[in-house]
N, C-alpha and C positions, 0 to 999 in steps of 0.2 A: 912687271908684276904690280898690280894695283894695291892700294892700301887695304882694300877689302880682303885680298888674298892673305894678308898677314894677320888678319883678325881671326882668333880661334873660335871654335865652337866650344862652349863651356857646358859640361855635363855634370849634374849633381849625382853623386853615387853614394848609396848607403848600404849596399849589399842585398837589397830586396830584389825580387823578380822584376818589378817595374823599373828599377834602376838599371838592371842588366838589359832590359829591352830598350831603355833610353840610350844606353851606351852603344848597343848594336845599331840603332837608328842613326845616332850621331856619327858613328864610324862610316856608315854608308854615305852619309851626306859629306863628310870631310873628304872622302876619297873622290867624290864627284867634284867638289869645290876646290880641291887641292889646298886644304888648310889644316892647321894643327887642331888637336883636341886638348883642352884642359879638363882632366877628370878631377873634379873637386869632391873631396870627402871631408865633411865638416863633423867634428866630434865635439861633444859638450861634456865637461867634467863636472860631476856633482860634488863640489868641494865640501859640502856639509857631511857627506858620507865619508869622504876620504879623511877628514879631520876627526871623525868619530873614532873612539877606541876600537881598533881592529887588530886581529892577530898579526904578528910580524911576517907570516908567510903570505899575507894578502897581496894580490897583484892588481890593486885598484888604483895605483898611482898614475899620474898623467902620462908618463913615459910608456907604461904598459898599455894604456888605452890607445895611444897613438900608434904603438907597434902593432897592436891587433888590427887597427884600421888600415895600416899600411899593408899588412899581410892579406887582408880581404881585397884591397885595391889591386895589389900585385897579381893575385890569383884571377881576379875578374878581367884584367886587361891582358893577361898572358897570351890569349888567342887572337887579340886584335892586331891585324897586320895591314900593311899598306898605307898607314897614316902615322904622322908624328903624334905621339902621346906624351903629355906632360902631366905628371901626378902632382896634385896639390892637396896637402893635408893641413887643415887649419882648425883651430878651436874657436868656438863661438856659437852664436845663434844661427841655425841652419838657414833660415829664410833670409836673414839680412846678409849673411856671408855669401850666399849664392848670388844675390842681386849685386852685391859689391864686386864679386869676382867677374861678373858678366858686364860690368860697366862699359868696357870697350870691346865687347865680343860681337861676333857676327850673329850668333844665336845662343840662347840658353835652352838646354834640353833637360827636362826633369821627368821622372816617373811619377805616375799617379797610383797610389796604393788602393784607391777605391774604398776608403773607409765609409762607414755609415754616416748619414747626415748629422746624427747626434755627436758622433766622435769628432767629425770635422768642426762642428760648432764649439765643442769643448777644447779640443787640442789645436785647432787651426789647421789650415792646409798650406803646406809648403808650395805646392804648385799654384794655388790660387794667389798666394802672396806674390810669387814671382811674376805671374801674369799681370798683376796690377801694379807692380813697382819696378820691374826691370826696364832699363833704358834701351834694350834690344828686343827683337822678336823672341817669343817664348814658345817652345813646342813641348806639349805634355803627352807622354807616351804611356799607354796602359800595357801591362803585361798580359799575354794571351790567357794565362790561367786565371786572371782576375775577371774575365768576362763570364761570370757565373750567373746562373739563374737562381732567384730566390722565390720560392713558392710558385714555380713555373712561370715567372715573369722576369724580364730583364731588369737589372738595377737601373734606377733613374739617375742620370748624371746630375751632379750639383750645378754645373755650369752648362747651359744649353749650347750646342754647336761645337765645332772644332775650335781648339785653342791654338792660335799661331800668332 
């Protein structure tokens, strides 16, 4: 067994259709390559909201956010078979944490939500950040339902060509 066989494929998962497509793609690759998958779900707590006066029945605490993320991750990976899956839940900046988690990975696989160019400019793109900062190859997967037409013309990609 080579060192490369021990390296996992890291998949960023946020519960979106694009993330589900990325997970399916990564699972197919992991089966072919006989390597594990680290399914990484990064959550960010808005502590300003949590520290604000809220009713005692509120479920916005960090443990509840993490539990909700875990439930989404468990449900999404329940049908993935034939490959070793490791769930990783961490708090932090999504872009930076994915790049960090993929530091020693074989591949980093992320979904592309296909936001508008203006939204990407304002919010930033996780997939673009990963492509430019990861130390391993990055695969960006689009969900099938995101290939929509706007005004009878295809959406223009923000980054020309395939990303790998």
